[in-house]
C-alpha positions as CSV (number, residue, x, y, z in Angstrom):
1,X,81.6,94.4,131.0
2,X,84.5,92.2,132.1
3,X,87.4,94.0,133.8
4,X,90.5,93.9,131.7
5,X,93.9,95.0,133.1
6,X,96.5,96.3,130.8
7,X,100.0,97.6,131.8
8,X,102.7,99.5,129.9
9,X,105.9,98.1,128.4
10,X,108.5,100.8,127.9
11,X,109.6,100.1,124.3
12,X,111.9,103.1,124.2
13,X,115.2,103.8,122.5
14,X,116.5,105.4,125.7
15,X,116.2,103.8,129.2
16,X,114.4,105.3,132.1
17,X,111.1,106.0,130.6
18,X,108.4,106.6,133.2
19,X,110.4,105.2,136.1
20,X,111.8,102.1,134.4
21,X,115.1,101.4,136.2
22,X,116.5,98.8,133.7
23,X,119.4,100.3,131.8
24,X,121.4,97.5,130.3
25,X,119.6,95.9,127.3
26,X,116.4,97.7,128.4
27,X,114.8,97.3,125.0
28,X,116.3,93.9,124.0
29,X,114.0,91.1,123.0
30,X,114.8,89.3,126.2
31,X,113.9,92.2,128.5
32,X,110.7,93.1,126.7
33,X,109.7,89.5,126.6
34,X,110.3,89.2,130.4
35,X,107.9,92.1,130.9
36,X,105.2,90.4,128.7
37,X,105.6,87.0,130.3
38,X,105.5,88.5,133.8
39,X,102.2,90.2,133.0
40,X,100.8,87.0,131.5
41,X,101.9,84.9,134.5
42,X,100.2,87.2,136.9
43,X,96.9,87.4,135.1
44,X,97.1,90.7,133.3
45,X,95.6,90.8,129.8
46,X,98.4,92.7,128.1
47,X,100.2,96.0,127.8
48,X,100.4,99.2,125.8
49,X,103.3,99.6,123.4
50,X,103.8,103.3,122.8
51,X,104.5,105.0,119.5
52,X,106.4,108.2,118.5
53,X,109.4,109.5,116.6
54,X,112.6,107.8,117.6
55,X,110.9,104.7,119.2
56,X,111.2,101.1,118.1
57,X,108.4,100.1,115.7
58,X,105.4,99.0,117.7
59,X,104.2,96.2,115.3
60,X,107.7,94.7,115.2
61,X,107.8,94.6,119.0
62,X,104.2,93.4,119.2
63,X,104.9,90.5,116.8
64,X,108.0,89.4,118.7
65,X,106.2,89.5,122.0
66,X,103.1,87.7,120.6
67,X,105.3,84.9,119.3
68,X,106.9,84.4,122.8
69,X,103.6,84.4,124.8
70,X,100.3,82.6,124.7
71,X,97.7,85.0,126.1
72,X,99.5,88.4,126.2
73,X,97.6,91.0,124.2
74,X,99.7,93.9,122.8
75,X,97.9,97.2,122.8
76,X,99.6,98.6,119.7
77,X,99.8,102.4,119.5
78,X,99.6,103.8,115.9
79,X,99.4,107.2,114.2
80,X,97.2,107.8,111.2
81,X,99.8,110.1,109.6
82,X,102.4,107.3,109.7
83,X,100.1,104.6,108.2
84,X,97.7,104.5,105.3
85,X,94.6,102.9,106.6
86,X,94.5,100.0,104.0
87,X,98.1,99.1,104.8
88,X,97.6,99.4,108.5
89,X,94.4,97.3,108.4
90,X,96.3,94.5,106.5
91,X,99.3,94.5,108.9
92,X,97.0,94.5,112.0
93,X,94.8,91.7,110.6
94,X,97.8,89.6,109.7
95,X,99.1,89.8,113.3
96,X,95.6,89.3,114.7
97,X,95.3,86.1,112.6
98,X,98.8,84.8,113.5
99,X,98.3,85.5,117.2
100,X,94.8,84.0,117.4
101,X,93.0,87.2,117.9
102,X,95.2,88.9,120.6
103,X,95.7,92.3,118.9
104,X,94.4,95.6,120.5
105,X,94.9,99.0,118.8
106,X,95.4,102.4,120.3
107,X,94.9,105.2,117.8
108,X,97.1,108.3,118.6
109,X,96.5,111.7,117.2
110,X,98.5,113.9,119.6
111,X,101.5,116.0,118.6
112,X,104.7,114.3,117.6
113,X,107.8,114.9,115.4
114,X,105.6,114.2,112.4
115,X,108.1,115.6,109.8
116,X,110.6,112.9,110.8
117,X,108.4,110.3,109.0
118,X,107.1,112.5,106.3
119,X,103.8,113.7,107.8
120,X,102.5,117.2,108.2
121,X,100.5,118.0,111.3
122,X,97.9,120.5,110.1
123,X,95.6,122.1,112.6
124,X,93.7,120.2,115.3
125,X,90.5,120.0,113.2
126,X,92.5,118.5,110.3
127,X,94.2,115.9,112.5
128,X,91.0,114.6,114.1
129,X,89.0,114.7,110.8
130,X,91.8,112.5,109.3
131,X,91.7,110.2,112.3
132,X,87.9,109.8,112.0
133,X,88.3,108.7,108.3
134,X,91.2,106.4,109.2
135,X,89.1,104.6,111.8
136,X,86.1,104.4,109.6
137,X,88.1,102.8,106.7
138,X,89.9,100.4,109.0
139,X,86.7,99.2,110.6
140,X,85.1,98.7,107.1
141,X,88.2,96.8,105.9
142,X,88.1,94.5,108.9
143,X,84.4,93.7,108.6
144,X,83.6,94.0,104.9
145,X,85.0,93.0,101.5
146,X,85.5,95.0,98.3
147,X,85.5,98.3,100.2
148,X,85.4,101.6,98.4
149,X,85.6,104.7,100.4
150,X,86.1,108.3,99.2
151,X,87.2,110.8,101.9
152,X,88.9,114.1,102.2
153,X,92.0,112.6,103.6
154,X,92.0,108.9,102.6
155,X,90.5,106.8,99.8
156,X,90.4,103.1,98.9
157,X,88.9,101.3,95.9
158,X,87.6,97.7,95.9
159,X,89.9,96.8,98.8
160,X,89.7,93.5,100.7
161,X,92.0,92.6,103.6
162,X,93.5,89.1,103.6
163,X,93.8,87.3,106.0
164,X,90.8,88.4,107.9
165,X,90.8,89.4,111.6
166,X,89.7,86.8,114.1
167,X,86.0,86.8,114.8
168,X,85.1,85.3,118.2
169,X,81.7,85.8,119.9
170,X,81.0,89.6,119.9
171,X,84.5,90.3,118.8
172,X,84.5,91.2,115.1
173,X,87.9,92.8,114.9
174,X,90.7,94.1,117.2
175,X,89.3,96.5,119.8
176,X,90.0,100.2,119.0
177,X,91.2,102.4,121.8
178,X,91.4,106.2,121.5
179,X,92.4,109.0,123.9
180,X,92.3,112.8,124.0
181,X,90.8,115.5,126.1
182,X,90.0,118.2,123.5
183,X,86.5,118.6,122.1
184,X,87.6,117.3,118.7
185,X,89.2,114.2,120.3
186,X,86.2,113.5,122.5
187,X,83.8,113.6,119.4
188,X,86.0,111.1,117.6
189,X,86.2,108.8,120.6
190,X,82.5,108.9,121.2
191,X,81.5,108.1,117.6
192,X,84.3,105.9,116.3
193,X,86.3,104.2,119.1
194,X,85.4,101.0,121.0
195,X,87.2,102.2,124.2
196,X,87.9,105.8,125.3
197,X,91.2,106.2,127.3
198,X,91.7,108.6,130.2
199,X,94.7,109.5,132.3
200,X,94.6,108.5,135.9
201,X,92.2,111.4,136.9
202,X,89.7,112.1,139.6
203,X,86.5,110.1,138.9
204,X,84.2,113.1,138.9
205,X,86.1,114.6,136.0
206,X,86.1,111.4,134.1
207,X,82.3,111.1,134.8
208,X,81.8,114.5,133.3
209,X,83.7,113.5,130.1
210,X,81.7,110.3,129.8
211,X,78.5,112.3,130.1
212,X,79.6,114.7,127.3
213,X,80.4,111.7,125.1
214,X,77.2,109.9,125.6
215,X,74.9,111.9,123.3
216,X,77.4,111.7,120.5
217,X,77.2,107.9,120.1
218,X,74.8,106.5,117.5
219,X,73.4,103.9,119.9
220,X,73.0,106.4,122.8
221,X,75.7,104.6,124.9
222,X,79.2,105.8,125.3
223,X,82.2,103.7,124.3
224,X,83.7,101.6,127.0
225,X,86.0,103.7,129.2
226,X,89.5,102.8,130.4
227,X,91.2,104.8,133.2
228,X,94.8,104.6,132.1
229,X,97.5,106.0,129.9
230,X,96.2,107.6,126.7
231,X,99.6,108.5,125.3
């Protein structure tokens, strides 16, 4: 597996997030673009754009940065309770098409101010069951046409995403990243995600988590692992 290095762009409404010392115009298009272009110029693949209540919309920021760069890959964080899977699949496929296949996706199911955008949290089992359905539908919409899916949390009927995601070599659609340390999260990561995210943790602990994930994958191999910020 090729090594891919991704950073983090602090797309926050308030300055100072995670040590960022830029205060004036910290989330302006010029400042955010300077981050993305610096990463691109120094050989990094891209960067995470975080999501949460009271933050700039990740897809708007990602689209602006993709338009001002040539190789930068935005790792766009999204929440299943904020998006319906069919609408999300369409938005992501459109940006993937326009950017020449540079979109990466981080699915986030952790706690947030969900009521602020009309979502209800439910218990942990509910949240991760919903996330599993969300990923399954999105993957189908990116790889199949005329999709019909009946789930407990989401449904679509005869749905086709246009334009399609960029297919290149083994890449069939944007790579799906997923993080979380609970048992429910690890099961979803092992069975549904392309890459499992970890915090910067001791390698022994990460190794144990990868071992736990391995039997859960249909192919007998765990998803790719990334030791970084899982939001």
